[in-house]
C-alpha positions in Angstrom: 4.4 4.1 20.8 4.9 0.6 22.3 5.9 -2.4 20.1 5.5 -6.1 20.8 7.6 -8.8 19.1 5.7 -10.9 16.7 6.5 -13.3 13.8 5.4 -12.5 10.3 3.2 -15.6 10.3 1.3 -14.5 13.4 1.1 -10.9 12.2 -0.4 -12.1 8.9 -3.0 -14.3 10.7 -3.9 -11.4 13.1 -4.4 -9.0 10.2 -6.4 -11.4 8.2 -8.6 -12.4 11.1 -9.3 -8.7 12.0 -10.0 -7.8 8.4 -12.3 -10.8 7.9 -14.5 -9.5 10.8 -14.6 -5.9 9.6 -17.6 -4.3 7.8 -16.7 -1.6 5.2 -17.0 1.8 6.7 -18.7 3.2 3.6 -21.6 0.7 3.9 -20.6 -0.9 0.6 -19.8 -4.6 0.0 -16.0 -4.2 -0.6 -13.3 -4.0 2.1 -10.2 -1.9 1.4 -6.9 -2.6 3.0 -3.6 -0.6 2.8 -0.1 -2.0 3.4 2.0 1.1 3.3 5.8 1.1 3.4 8.9 2.1 1.6 10.1 -0.4 -1.0 12.9 -1.4 1.4 10.2 -2.6 3.9 8.7 -4.9 1.2 5.1 -4.0 1.7 4.1 -6.2 -1.3 5.3 -9.3 0.5 3.1 -8.7 3.5 0.2 -7.7 1.3 0.4 -11.0 -0.7 0.6 -13.0 2.6 -2.5 -11.2 4.0 -4.3 -11.7 0.7 -3.5 -15.5 0.8 -4.6 -15.8 4.4 -7.9 -14.1 3.5 -8.4 -16.4 0.5 -8.0 -19.3 2.9 -10.9 -17.8 4.9 -13.1 -17.9 1.7 -12.7 -14.2 0.7 -12.1 -13.1 -2.9 -9.0 -10.8 -2.8 -7.4 -8.5 -5.3 -3.9 -7.2 -4.4 -2.9 -4.0 -6.3 0.5 -2.4 -6.3 0.9 1.3 -6.7 3.9 0.5 -8.9 1.4 -0.2 -11.6 0.0 3.4 -11.3 3.0 5.5 -11.9 2.6 8.6 -14.1 4.3 8.8 -17.5 8.1 9.5 -17.5 7.5 13.0 -18.9 5.6 13.9 -15.7 7.7 11.9 -13.2 11.0 13.3 -14.6 9.9 16.9 -15.2 12.4 18.1 -12.6 15.0 15.4 -13.2 15.1 11.6 -12.6 16.2 11.9 -9.0 14.0 14.7 -7.5 12.7 13.6 -4.1 9.9 16.2 -4.1 8.6 14.8 -7.4 8.7 11.3 -6.0 6.7 12.5 -3.0 4.0 14.3 -4.9 4.1 13.5 -8.6 5.2 10.0 -9.3 2.1 8.1 -8.4 -1.2 8.6 -10.3 -3.6 9.0 -7.4 -6.3 10.3 -9.7 -6.1 7.0 -11.7 -6.2 5.0 -8.4 -9.4 6.9 -7.4 -10.9 6.4 -10.9 -9.9 2.8 -11.7 -9.6 1.2 -8.2 -11.6 3.0 -5.5 -14.4 4.4 -7.7 -15.6 0.9 -8.8 -15.6 -0.2 -5.2 -17.8 2.5 -3.9 -21.3 1.6 -2.7 -23.3 0.8 -5.9 -20.1 0.4 -7.9 -19.4 -2.2 -10.5 -16.5 -4.0 -8.8 -14.7 -3.8 -12.1 -11.1 -2.8 -11.1 -8.1 -2.1 -13.3 -5.2 -3.9 -11.5 -2.5 -1.7 -13.2 -2.3 1.1 -15.7 1.2 2.1 -16.6 4.4 0.1 -17.3 7.4 2.2 -16.2 9.8 -0.1 -18.2 8.1 0.6 -21.5 6.6 3.9 -20.4 3.3 2.8 -22.0 -0.1 1.7 -20.8 -0.1 -1.9 -19.6 -3.4 -2.8 -21.4 -4.2 -5.2 -18.6 -7.8 -6.4 -18.5 -10.2 -5.3 -15.9 -10.8 -7.7 -13.0 -14.1 -8.2 -11.3 -14.0 -8.2 -7.5 -17.2 -9.8 -6.3 -19.3 -8.4 -3.5 -17.7 -9.3 -0.2 -14.3 -9.2 -1.8 -11.2 -7.4 -0.4 -8.8 -4.9 -2.1 -5.3 -4.9 -0.7 -3.4 -1.9 -2.0 0.3 -1.9 -1.3 3.2 0.5 -1.9 4.8 3.6 -0.5 3.3 7.0 0.5 -0.3 5.6 0.7 -1.6 7.8 3.4 -2.5 11.5 3.1 -4.7 11.1 0.0 -8.0 10.4 1.7 -8.1 6.9 0.2 -11.1 5.1 2.0 -9.1 2.4 3.7 -11.0 0.2 6.2 -7.7 -1.2 7.6 -4.3 0.6 7.3 -1.0 -1.1 8.0 2.2 0.9 8.0 5.6 -0.8 7.8 8.0 1.5 9.7 11.7 1.6 9.2 14.0 3.8 11.3 16.1 6.3 9.3 19.1 4.2 9.7 17.4 0.9 8.6 15.8 2.7 5.7 19.2 3.9 4.5 20.8 0.5 5.0 18.1 -1.5 3.2 17.4 0.9 0.3 19.1 0.0 -2.9 22.0 2.3 -3.8 20.4 3.7 -6.9 17.3 4.6 -4.9 19.0 6.4 -2.0 17.9 9.7 -3.6 14.3 8.9 -2.5 15.2 9.1 1.2 14.3 12.8 1.6 10.8 12.0 0.3 10.3 9.4 3.1 11.6 11.9 5.6 9.0 14.4 4.3 6.3 11.7 4.5 7.1 11.2 8.2 7.1 14.9 8.9 4.1 16.0 6.9 1.8 13.0 6.8 2.8 11.0 10.0 1.7 7.7 8.6 2.0 6.0 12.0 -0.8 8.2 13.1 -3.1 7.2 10.2 -2.5 3.5 10.4 -4.5 1.0 12.4 -1.4 -1.0 13.0 2.3 -0.1 12.8 4.9 -2.7 12.2 8.5 -2.0 13.0 10.5 -3.8 10.4 14.1 -2.7 11.0 15.1 -6.3 11.4 13.4 -8.2 8.5 13.5 -11.4 10.5 12.2 -10.1 13.8 9.3 -7.7 13.3 7.4 -6.0 16.1 4.0 -4.3 16.1 1.7 -2.0 18.0 -1.3 -4.3 17.8 -4.5 -3.2 16.2 -6.2 0.0 17.3 
């Protein structure tokens, strides 16, 4: 895999321009983008930048974080609070994402999307209001472990960190998650699913593969 140096600004513009020219693969009116990466890679920051660049192009955009779709603590912590296998397979409510985010954006859907469902701090439903994404709008879903669930992304971006960079940049109280990301690399191979891979070992000097 060959990488070319690029600035975050140029990367954002390139992704937004590419997305703006795409037609949804399912034939519906809504485009769906993934920005996948471990928390240490800060996928939310790139997702928000791409969303803003698309808004400047006249597109309605709804960024959604998977952090708002965690399962209740009783399910996340069934095997302990620091179990990497649970983090890999049980922490994020993929069923709710299908139901509340992707379902309404299927062809013929309502466009009525729930931006978040569960607050991990209170371990209760967020009670956030639904948001309407108009036809022609763009969903930007960001967070870790996004690939491997058959989510219908039209554009997938993977923020890649080497094992060493991931360890250095992960907060100490989250180091227990590292085996989950190693498993993600081995079993899902997110770089093979993404349309663009961004090497983010140095947060100030990214590099990317370009768009496939």
